[in-house]
C-alpha positions as CSV (number, residue, x, y, z in Angstrom):
1,M,13.8,26.5,4.7
2,K,14.9,23.8,7.4
3,R,12.7,25.3,10.1
4,N,10.3,25.4,7.6
5,V,10.1,21.7,6.9
6,L,10.3,20.9,10.8
7,F,7.3,23.1,11.2
8,L,5.2,21.6,8.7
9,L,6.1,18.0,10.0
10,L,5.4,18.9,13.5
11,F,2.0,20.4,12.0
12,A,1.0,17.4,10.0
13,F,2.4,15.2,12.9
14,A,-0.4,17.2,14.9
15,L,-2.9,17.4,12.0
16,R,-2.8,13.3,12.0
17,L,-2.8,13.5,15.9
18,Y,-5.9,14.9,15.5
19,F,-7.2,12.5,12.7
20,A,-6.2,9.3,14.3
21,L,-7.4,10.1,18.2
22,M,-10.1,12.7,18.2
23,Y,-11.9,12.3,14.7
24,Q,-14.6,9.7,15.2
25,Q,-13.5,6.6,13.8
26,F,-15.0,3.6,12.2
27,P,-15.6,0.4,14.6
28,V,-12.9,-2.1,14.5
29,E,-14.7,-5.0,12.6
30,Y,-14.5,-7.0,9.3
31,D,-10.4,-6.3,8.3
32,A,-9.5,-4.4,10.9
33,G,-11.1,-6.4,13.2
34,L,-9.2,-9.8,11.6
35,Y,-6.0,-7.5,12.3
36,D,-7.1,-6.6,15.7
37,D,-7.6,-9.8,16.4
38,L,-4.3,-11.2,15.6
39,G,-2.2,-8.7,16.9
40,W,-3.9,-9.3,20.3
41,N,-3.2,-12.6,20.1
42,L,-0.3,-12.5,19.2
43,A,0.5,-10.0,22.6
44,S,-0.9,-12.5,24.7
45,G,1.1,-15.2,23.2
46,N,-1.4,-17.4,22.0
47,G,-0.3,-17.2,18.3
48,F,-1.2,-16.4,14.9
49,I,-4.7,-17.1,15.7
50,N,-8.1,-15.6,14.4
51,E,-11.5,-14.6,16.5
52,T,-12.6,-18.8,15.5
53,G,-9.3,-19.9,17.1
54,K,-8.2,-21.3,14.0
55,E,-4.5,-20.3,12.8
56,E,-4.6,-17.8,9.8
57,L,-3.2,-18.4,6.5
58,G,-5.0,-15.6,4.8
59,R,-3.2,-12.1,5.9
60,G,0.2,-12.0,6.0
61,P,1.8,-11.9,9.5
62,G,4.1,-8.0,9.1
63,Y,0.6,-5.9,10.2
64,P,-0.4,-8.0,13.5
65,F,3.4,-7.7,14.4
66,F,3.1,-4.3,14.3
67,L,-0.3,-3.9,16.5
68,A,1.0,-6.9,18.2
69,A,4.1,-5.0,19.6
70,I,2.4,-2.3,20.8
71,Y,0.1,-4.0,22.4
72,K,2.3,-5.8,24.3
73,I,4.0,-2.4,26.0
74,F,0.8,-0.7,26.1
75,G,-2.0,-3.0,26.2
76,H,-4.9,-3.7,24.3
77,S,-5.2,-0.1,23.4
78,Y,-6.5,1.7,19.9
79,P,-5.5,4.8,20.5
80,C,-1.6,3.5,21.0
81,A,-2.1,2.2,17.7
82,R,-3.6,4.6,15.8
83,F,-0.8,7.2,17.8
84,F,1.6,5.3,16.1
85,Q,0.2,4.8,12.3
86,A,0.1,8.7,13.1
87,L,3.6,8.7,13.7
88,F,4.7,6.3,11.1
89,S,3.1,8.3,8.4
90,T,4.9,11.6,9.6
91,F,8.0,9.5,8.7
92,T,7.0,8.8,5.3
93,L,6.4,12.8,4.8
94,L,10.4,13.1,6.0
95,L,11.1,9.8,3.2
96,I,8.9,12.1,1.2
97,F,10.8,15.0,1.4
98,L,14.2,13.4,1.2
99,L,13.1,11.5,-1.6
100,A,12.2,13.8,-4.0
101,K,14.9,16.4,-2.9
102,D,17.5,13.7,-3.7
103,I,16.5,13.3,-7.2
104,F,14.2,16.4,-7.9
105,G,15.5,19.2,-5.9
106,E,14.4,21.4,-3.1
107,E,11.6,23.0,-4.4
108,T,9.6,19.9,-5.6
109,A,11.0,18.5,-2.4
110,V,8.8,20.8,-0.3
111,L,5.6,21.0,-2.5
112,S,5.5,17.1,-2.2
113,L,6.0,17.5,1.6
114,L,3.5,19.9,1.4
115,I,0.5,18.0,-0.6
116,A,1.4,14.9,1.2
117,S,0.6,16.3,4.5
118,F,-2.6,17.3,3.8
119,Y,-3.9,14.3,1.1
120,P,-6.8,12.9,2.7
121,P,-6.3,8.8,3.0
122,F,-2.5,9.9,4.9
123,L,-4.6,11.5,7.4
124,S,-7.9,8.6,7.6
125,Y,-5.8,5.6,7.5
126,G,-3.9,6.5,10.2
127,G,-7.3,6.5,12.3
128,I,-8.1,2.6,10.6
129,L,-6.9,-0.4,11.6
130,Y,-5.6,-1.3,8.0
131,A,-1.9,-2.1,6.9
132,E,-1.8,1.0,4.4
133,T,0.0,3.3,6.7
134,L,2.9,0.5,7.4
135,F,3.0,-0.4,4.2
136,T,3.1,2.6,2.4
137,F,6.1,3.3,5.0
138,L,8.0,0.5,3.9
139,I,7.4,1.2,0.0
140,V,9.4,4.8,0.5
141,L,12.0,3.6,2.7
142,F,12.8,0.4,0.6
143,T,13.2,3.3,-2.5
144,Y,15.0,5.5,-0.8
145,L,17.5,3.1,1.1
146,F,17.9,1.2,-2.4
147,L,18.8,4.3,-4.2
148,H,21.4,5.6,-2.0
149,G,22.7,1.6,-1.7
150,I,23.5,2.0,-5.5
151,R,25.2,5.7,-5.2
152,Q,27.1,4.8,-1.7
153,K,27.9,1.3,-2.2
154,K,28.1,0.7,1.6
155,W,27.2,-3.2,2.4
156,W,25.3,-2.4,6.0
157,I,22.5,-0.3,3.0
158,Y,21.8,-3.7,1.5
159,I,21.9,-5.4,4.7
160,F,19.1,-2.8,6.2
161,L,17.9,-3.5,2.4
162,G,17.0,-6.9,3.1
163,V,15.1,-6.6,6.3
164,I,12.9,-3.8,5.1
165,G,12.7,-5.6,2.2
166,G,11.7,-9.1,4.2
167,Y,9.1,-6.8,6.3
168,A,7.9,-5.4,3.9
169,V,6.7,-8.7,1.8
170,L,5.5,-10.0,5.4
171,T,3.2,-7.1,5.3
172,R,1.8,-7.5,1.8
173,A,2.8,-10.5,-0.4
174,E,2.9,-8.4,-3.3
175,F,5.8,-6.7,-2.1
176,I,7.7,-9.4,-3.8
177,L,7.3,-8.1,-7.3
178,V,8.2,-4.6,-6.2
179,Y,11.4,-6.3,-4.6
180,A,12.2,-7.9,-7.9
181,S,11.4,-5.5,-10.4
182,S,13.6,-2.8,-8.4
183,C,16.5,-5.2,-8.8
184,V,16.0,-5.4,-12.4
185,V,16.5,-1.7,-12.6
186,A,19.0,-2.0,-10.0
187,I,20.9,-4.3,-12.1
188,I,20.5,-2.6,-15.6
189,Y,21.9,0.1,-14.9
190,S,25.1,-0.9,-12.6
191,R,25.6,-4.9,-12.4
192,E,28.5,-4.0,-9.9
193,N,25.7,-4.1,-7.1
194,F,25.3,-7.5,-8.1
195,K,26.7,-9.4,-5.3
196,K,25.1,-6.8,-3.0
197,I,21.7,-6.9,-4.3
198,I,22.0,-11.2,-4.2
199,C,22.9,-10.5,-0.7
200,A,19.7,-8.4,0.3
201,T,17.6,-10.8,-1.6
202,L,18.9,-13.8,0.6
203,I,18.6,-11.8,3.7
204,T,14.7,-11.0,2.7
205,L,14.1,-14.4,2.0
206,F,15.8,-15.4,5.3
207,I,13.2,-13.5,6.7
208,I,10.3,-14.5,4.8
209,A,11.2,-18.2,5.4
210,P,10.2,-19.3,8.7
211,W,7.3,-17.8,7.8
212,T,6.9,-20.1,4.9
213,I,7.6,-23.2,6.7
214,R,5.1,-22.3,9.6
215,N,2.6,-21.6,6.4
216,Y,3.9,-25.6,5.6
217,K,3.0,-27.3,8.9
218,V,-0.3,-25.6,9.2
219,S,-1.7,-26.5,6.1
220,G,0.2,-29.0,4.4
221,R,1.0,-26.9,1.3
222,F,3.4,-24.3,-0.2
223,V,1.9,-20.6,1.1
224,L,4.7,-18.3,0.8
225,V,3.5,-15.2,2.9
226,S,-0.7,-15.7,2.8
227,A,-3.0,-17.6,1.1
228,L,-5.1,-14.6,-0.4
229,F,-3.9,-14.7,-4.5
230,G,-6.7,-17.5,-5.7
231,S,-8.7,-15.6,-3.4
232,M,-8.8,-12.6,-5.6
233,L,-8.0,-14.2,-9.2
234,W,-11.6,-15.8,-8.5
235,I,-13.6,-12.7,-7.3
236,S,-11.3,-10.5,-10.1
237,S,-13.3,-13.1,-12.7
238,Y,-16.5,-13.9,-11.0
239,E,-19.2,-12.9,-13.0
240,G,-21.3,-11.4,-10.5
241,E,-18.8,-8.7,-10.7
242,W,-18.2,-8.4,-6.9
243,L,-16.9,-4.8,-5.0
244,E,-16.1,-6.7,-1.9
245,W,-16.6,-10.1,-0.4
246,H,-19.7,-11.7,-0.2
247,N,-18.8,-14.8,2.3
248,E,-22.6,-15.7,3.2
249,D,-22.9,-16.1,-0.9
250,P,-24.9,-19.3,-1.4
251,H,-22.6,-20.0,-4.6
252,Y,-19.5,-18.6,-2.3
253,V,-20.5,-20.7,0.9
254,E,-20.9,-24.0,-1.2
255,L,-18.0,-23.5,-3.3
256,T,-15.7,-23.6,-0.7
257,K,-17.4,-25.3,2.3
258,G,-15.3,-27.5,4.5
259,L,-11.9,-25.6,3.3
260,D,-9.3,-24.8,5.4
261,E,-7.7,-21.1,3.8
262,A,-4.5,-22.8,2.0
263,A,-7.1,-25.3,0.3
264,K,-10.2,-22.9,-0.2
265,D,-7.0,-20.5,-2.0
266,K,-6.0,-23.0,-4.3
267,L,-9.4,-24.1,-5.1
268,L,-10.5,-20.2,-5.6
269,W,-6.9,-20.0,-8.3
270,K,-8.6,-23.0,-10.4
271,E,-12.0,-21.7,-10.6
272,G,-10.5,-18.2,-11.4
273,I,-8.5,-19.7,-14.3
274,K,-11.7,-21.6,-15.3
275,N,-14.0,-18.6,-15.5
276,I,-11.2,-16.8,-17.7
277,R,-11.1,-19.6,-20.0
278,D,-15.1,-19.7,-20.3
279,N,-15.3,-16.3,-20.8
280,P,-12.0,-14.3,-21.8
281,V,-13.8,-11.1,-23.0
282,Q,-15.9,-10.8,-19.9
283,Y,-12.6,-11.0,-17.6
284,L,-10.6,-8.5,-19.7
285,K,-14.1,-6.5,-19.2
286,F,-13.9,-6.4,-15.5
287,C,-9.7,-5.9,-15.6
288,F,-10.1,-2.6,-17.0
289,K,-13.2,-1.7,-14.6
290,Y,-11.0,-2.5,-11.8
291,L,-8.1,-0.3,-13.2
292,W,-10.7,2.3,-13.7
293,R,-11.6,2.0,-9.9
294,F,-8.0,1.5,-9.2
295,W,-7.0,5.1,-10.4
296,I,-10.3,7.0,-10.3
297,C,-11.5,7.2,-6.3
298,G,-11.6,9.9,-3.9
299,H,-10.8,7.5,-0.9
300,S,-14.2,9.7,1.2
301,N,-15.6,6.9,2.7
302,T,-12.5,6.5,4.8
303,F,-13.4,9.3,7.0
304,Y,-16.9,8.7,9.4
305,G,-19.6,9.7,8.1
306,L,-18.3,9.9,4.5
307,R,-19.4,5.7,3.7
308,D,-22.5,6.4,1.9
309,S,-22.1,6.7,-1.8
310,L,-23.0,9.8,-3.7
311,K,-26.1,8.7,-4.8
312,N,-27.9,8.0,-1.7
313,Y,-26.7,10.9,-0.3
314,F,-27.5,13.0,-3.1
315,S,-31.1,11.5,-2.3
316,A,-31.1,11.9,1.0
317,G,-30.7,16.1,0.1
318,A,-27.2,16.1,2.1
319,Y,-25.4,18.0,-0.1
320,G,-23.0,19.1,2.1
321,K,-21.2,15.5,2.1
322,V,-22.2,15.4,-1.7
323,I,-19.9,18.5,-2.1
324,I,-17.0,17.0,0.6
325,K,-17.4,13.6,-1.1
326,V,-17.0,15.2,-4.6
327,S,-14.5,17.6,-3.8
328,F,-12.0,14.8,-2.6
329,L,-12.4,12.6,-6.2
330,I,-11.6,15.8,-8.5
331,F,-8.7,16.4,-6.2
332,N,-7.3,12.5,-6.1
333,T,-7.8,12.4,-9.8
334,L,-6.6,15.9,-10.2
335,L,-3.2,14.4,-8.4
336,I,-3.0,11.1,-10.5
337,V,-3.3,13.4,-13.4
338,L,-0.7,15.5,-12.5
339,G,1.4,12.8,-11.8
340,G,1.1,11.3,-15.1
341,C,2.3,14.2,-16.4
342,G,5.2,14.5,-14.1
343,I,6.1,10.8,-15.0
344,I,6.6,12.1,-18.8
345,S,8.1,14.8,-17.9
346,A,10.4,13.4,-16.5
347,I,11.0,11.0,-18.5
348,R,11.9,13.4,-21.0
349,K,13.8,16.2,-19.3
350,L,16.0,14.2,-16.5
351,R,17.7,12.0,-18.6
352,D,21.0,12.3,-16.9
353,K,18.5,10.5,-13.9
354,K,16.7,7.8,-15.8
355,R,17.6,5.4,-13.0
356,E,16.2,7.2,-10.4
357,V,13.3,8.3,-11.9
358,L,12.9,4.2,-13.0
359,F,13.1,3.0,-9.0
360,L,10.4,5.6,-8.6
361,I,8.0,4.4,-11.4
362,S,8.8,0.9,-10.9
363,P,6.4,0.3,-8.0
364,I,3.3,2.2,-9.4
365,L,3.6,0.0,-12.5
366,V,3.9,-3.4,-10.9
367,I,1.5,-2.4,-8.0
368,M,-0.9,-1.2,-11.3
369,I,-0.2,-3.7,-13.0
370,M,-0.9,-6.4,-10.5
371,H,-4.3,-4.9,-9.6
372,F,-5.5,-4.8,-13.3
373,F,-5.4,-8.7,-13.2
374,L,-6.3,-8.5,-9.4
375,F,-9.5,-7.5,-7.5
376,G,-8.0,-3.6,-6.8
377,A,-9.9,-1.9,-4.3
378,D,-9.3,1.7,-4.2
379,R,-7.1,1.5,-1.1
380,Y,-4.6,-0.2,-2.6
381,Q,-4.1,2.6,-4.3
382,V,-2.9,4.5,-1.0
383,P,0.8,2.9,-0.7
384,I,2.0,4.0,-4.3
385,M,0.5,7.7,-3.4
386,P,3.7,9.0,-2.2
387,L,6.1,8.4,-5.3
388,M,2.7,10.1,-7.3
389,I,2.8,13.3,-4.9
390,I,6.3,13.6,-5.9
391,F,5.5,13.3,-9.6
392,A,3.3,15.6,-9.2
393,A,5.2,18.4,-7.4
394,F,7.8,17.8,-10.1
395,G,5.1,18.1,-13.1
396,L,3.9,21.2,-12.0
397,F,7.4,22.8,-11.8
398,S,8.3,21.4,-14.8
399,R,5.5,23.3,-16.4
400,P,6.6,26.8,-18.0
401,M,5.1,29.2,-15.5
402,F,7.5,27.3,-12.7
403,S,10.4,26.9,-15.1
404,K,12.2,29.9,-13.2
405,T,11.2,28.7,-10.1
406,A,12.3,25.3,-11.0
407,G,15.5,26.0,-12.5
């Protein structure tokens, strides 16, 4: 079995290298271009500045630091950045296997590894300079370490956990909610770990603090990691129902004219609250729409040549691309449905492992709820998909036809 797992991991790494280095990629622009600029400026010693030469406040430093480390050693090389993303994606697969094996057994672990190895977004995002690949790795590593910390009660695990937690928050500020929910679950089930959890939390805050101080010096305002939550609330509540940012929109330009990132985020937070107060029914309607878009997607637009809509491809007679996009949508939706069934099955059947099951459910719920209230693009789903895949694999093995095998 170990030999088969190793072979699958090596094959998955080779597959990721193919998509990262040989498959045609999108131009490095928009969010990817911003991350690239930040990473290269850090590597060049110019500081955390964007392409306009201004200090950046709208993005956390976790992923730009990752790029900066690569650029510092290998130069401004996209292939090198993509190579390391493929490597970290493979590390995530190993963690998926270990986490699933630890809780659900070897059969579920192997199936989880098999699904995750070929899961399309895990292949495509390795070639895109977005934070998704790194953040996905950090979420799975954090969950794995936290479970082992509670079981083994060793201080060094909690110290490492604090470091990973801090870096994950710097990568995506929303992780602080995942961290908090995991701590609550841990304390509920084992209060003797309270001191160790406090220690890990202090380390996390110690890692975040220098960046928060930097943000205050730059903007004169308290910004924990990035000035982005106000923007997300505003776009979630704006009557125009944007699915992406339109920075040249006249209303948006007039609203944010002359403001730095921190001031803009504060204003947009107030405007978002105002939008909700003025039309709460419309906002609630938007929330359910964003939740639908968060879960029901195929991620086919992350592959070069498949970015356009189904409607446009169908109108153009590109039926091959229509079939591919529909297939991706069906596969991803089926995986989520199976994951939901697996969660229900695990809660019902694994009463002796309630703590472990809740640890896996916690990040899923937190990120889902957050993006119910705040704008949720489909890529925000990716970091929790390793956990959904584990539950999907368990859900399959908990079906009657697999009961003998699972037993």
